[in-house]
N, C-alpha and C positions, 0 to 999 in steps of 0.2 A: 660477645656477648648477651646473655639469654634476654629476651621481651617477651614477657609474659602475654598474652591480649585474655581477659579471663571472660568466662560464657556462666552467666551464673542458672542453674536452674533449680531455682525460689517453690515451693510447696507450701502453701495457707497452712497445715496442718500436718501434725508427724501421720496420720492416719494415710493420708495419698501419699507417702513414700516407704509402707510398710513392709514392700516386695523389693525394697531398695538397702534400708537401715533396720536396723531395729529399734522401734519408737522407745522402748520401755526400758534401755542404758544408754548414758551418755558415753560409755564405752561399747566399743565394738570391733569385732576381727572381723574382716569382710570374707566371704566366702566366695568362690567364683563363681558356684552355681547360681548365689545373689545379684553377681554383677552380670551373670549370662542373661541374666532376665527379659524375654523377648519383645515387652513394649518400651523397658527401658531403654533398652539397644539400640532401638529404632529412633529413641529421642536423640541418643548422641549423634547416629545419622547424621541426622537432617541437621545437628548443630554444626557437624564439625565437615557438611561440605563446600569446603571452599573453593574446590578447582573445579574444571568446566565439565561437564556432564560427560562430553565426548572423551576425556581424557581419564575423568576419573568416575566413574559409573558408580562407585558403592565405595566403602571406606570395609576394608579388613579388618576384624579385630582378633587380636593376638597379645595371652595374656602376660605378663612375666613381671619381676623384682614385686613380690605383691604380701601385702598382709604383716601388719607390726599394729600392736593395739596402741592404740592413740587415744588422747582425748577427744571428743568429735568437740564440746566445746573451746578447745583451746587451739590447737595448732593441726591437731591431729591429720598428718598425712601418708595414710598410706595407699601407694603409690602406685599404678598400674600403666604399664606403657602402651600407647595403642600407633602400630603404625598403618599410614596408607595403602591406597591400592599400587602406587610405584614403589617395587622392590626398592628393600638397604642396598644404598650402595654400596657396601663391601661383598654385597654378593650380585647386585647390577654388571659391576665392570667386569666380567670376568670375557675371555674368546667364547666361551663355549655356551653362553648363556646366550639364548634365542632371541628373550624379551629385547635386549640392545639391536637384535638389526632389524628385527619387527619396530623401535624405534628410529633407529636410523630411514628407514624407506618411510615412517610419516615424515620425518625432518626432510627427507627427498623431496615430499609431496607438498610441502607447506612452501620449503625454497621456490616451486614451479609456479606455484599458484600467489607467491607473493604478490606480485604486480597487482591483481586484481584488488587488493587490499590498503594498500598505500594509498596514505592521504599527504596533502598537503608538502609538507616536510621530509616525506621519502623521497615526492618529485622533484621537489628544489634539491635534493642531493643528489639521484640520479642526474641529472640536469648540469649542476655543477662538473659532477667527475666527466658527462660529456660535453662541457664549455672546454674542460681542462683536458680532455682529452685531444680535441678539436685544435684548440692553441699550440701545442705541443707539435700535434702534426705541420703546421707551419714553421714552426724550428725546428725540427726532426735534422735536417740535413746540418741544420749549424751548430746541433748538437754534437752531431758523428765527427764534422769535421774538429770541433774539438775535444773528444776523446782521442782523435787519430793524434793531437799534437802533446797528451800529455803522456806518454807510454815510459815505464820506468821501472827499474827489477824490485822496488819495492810495492808498487799499484801492481807488475803480474803478480806479486806474492798474494795482495791483497785480494784480486780479482778470484785466483782461484779458490780459496775459501769463502767467496760470494759466491760460485759458483756452484760448489759441492754444498750448500746449502739449499741452494734449490733442484737441488738434481735429487728426481725422485729414487733413482738407483742407490742413492747413498740413505734418503731421509727414511724409506719405506724399511729397509734397515734397521733404521735409529729408532724410529715406533716401534721395532718387535724387539729389539736391547732394554728399551726403556721402559715397558709392557713389563716383560720378564724380571727385571730389575724390582718392579713394584709389586709383582708377584714372591720373587724370594723374599723381600723383606717385608711383607702386606700392608706394603704401603698405599691405600687404596685412592688417594691424589692421584700417586703417581701412575697407575692404571688409566684410572679416568682420562689424566691429559692425552697419555698415547694414543687410547680408543678413542678419544675425538680430533685429536691431530691426523687419525688416519680418516676417521668419516670426513672431515674437512677436506681430508687429500682428495678424497676420490670422490667429492661433489664438484669443488670448485675446478680440478680436475678436467670434467666430465663439461662444465660450461664451458673453459679455456677453447678443450675441443671445437667444439659445437662454433663458439668465436672464429677460431684458426679455421676451421671447413669450410665456413660461410663470407668472408672478407676474402682470404685467398691474397693476402699480402705478400711480398715479395721482403725476404732479409735484406739487411742493407751492403750485405757484400756478396748481392744477384743481382739489387736491383740499378734501374739508372736512376730514381730518383724515390722520393720520399712518395710518391702519388701512386705505386705500385699495386694496384691491387685490380685482380680478376684479368689475368696479362695474357692472353693465348691460351683463353681456356680454363678450365680448371686442372689441377696439380697438388697432389697431396703435400709435395716440396714446399709448397707457397704457401708457409703460416706461420708468418712474424706475427700478427697481431690477433691474441694480446700474447704475451710472455710466458708461457708455464712454468721456467724458472721462479720468477716473479708469486704467479700463482702459490705456487708449493711454499716458497718462502714466508709470505706474509700470510697464508692461511695457517701454518706452522706459528708463526710469532702471537700472531693473533689469539688463536687459542692457548699457548702457554701464557700467553701475558694476562688473559682473564681467570687462570688457573691460580698463578700464584703471584700475579701484579699487584695485589692489593696489603699482602703478608710483607713483598722482598720489591723495593723498586723498582730494582736494579739488575731485578729480571726482566723486568717488559724495556728497559734504555737496552741491556746485551741483545733480546731475543727479537726489535726494531731495528737496533744496528745492522746485526750480521742480514736481516731481511733487504734492508736499505746497498749494505754493500752487494749483495744479488744483482740489484736493479743496477747496481752500477757498472756492477762484474758483465752484464748481457750489454750493455752499451762500448763500456771499454773495450770488449773483444769483438765487437762490431756483429754482435749476434742477432739482436732486438733495436729499435726505433726506440728514443724513450717514451712515446707514445703507447708502443707496443708494451712496454713495461710499469708506466702511470697504467694503463688498464688493468696489466696481470695481478697486481698490486692492490687495485679497488677489488678486483674480484676475490682473490685471494683474502683479503681484512672483511668484506661482509660477511663470506661464508663463515670464515673462523670464527665473526662475531655471530652471524646466527646460531650455527651448532651449539655453540655453548651457551648461549639464552635461551636454546630450549632445553637443554638437559640440568640449566639451573632453575626453570622453569616443574621441571618433573622433579627437580628435589626441595623445591619449595613445600608440593603436593606434598611429599610423605616428611614433614616435620614431625616431631616427635608432639604425641601432645600426652600430660598426666594429668589422670581426674583423678580427685582428690575429696573427699567428703566434708562437707560442710555442716556447720551448724553455730548459729550466734548468740543461741539463748533463748531463739524463739520459733526460728526454722532450719528446720533439714533439708537437705538438699546437694545437692554436687556443685562445686569449682573444676575449670576445665581451661588451663594452660597448655597454650602451644606454642613450643618453644623457637625459636627464629632465631 
């Protein structure tokens, strides 16, 4: 739904806007030269700067669909499209567009610096995740024993599906195929979701690898018990916590859900259903403790949400703005509508 946010530039006399509209006539075809009047241009820029200075230092005016004869006294709408500093999504989400990679680097910095900007609610969420992980740590061995007692051929098949959805060697090519499908079909949304899934995969994967190397937890099929952290010094194979498969699965599910979930709720259920299957599979196959799986899912979800939200912010900065002449029988001016 398009909701116009109207900003009015109203002038007290026709003469004050003579450089923009012809005061001698109520019927006027706007010319590009008139619209490009620098003083008026600067006024528009100031009014349309709704984004933060560091992300949107200026508004680039580009003109299209222009000029039709309309009566300014009625609803004469000679329309001019204006695009913001953020590129059009149809051009932005291409693998050869360097601006996307610059944005990805900005996202990485924002995620790295996020704790410095967390409020009480954010810290409460982090505390809840830490508390949940601690509680699961206490029952990790019990959950493992339960999983060992439920094996069946049907659950083996389910676990195979879950393992595949969290396997980077499978998901990376899947992102590529999805992207190519978007290119071939000119589906911007499909290209975007594949590129955001890849960005989330790389960033969340890096965080998880740092966690693995720093905690040095042994996997359940190697450990004496669930408390085996830093046993016999550093060993690169002691990489149980957090679960990398769950990080991949939940970051992908979150990106897909945020992109398509509002239009197709069943996609959200499917995406998180597959991710949950990955969590089950890692415990079922004795590759991870329950607390590993929980933390991996939390990291993947958090990073997937953050990446999607950062790009939504960029999209909101690039919303279409329509400028139309305005005349109410007494005042001349300009009406600015922002579609979002």
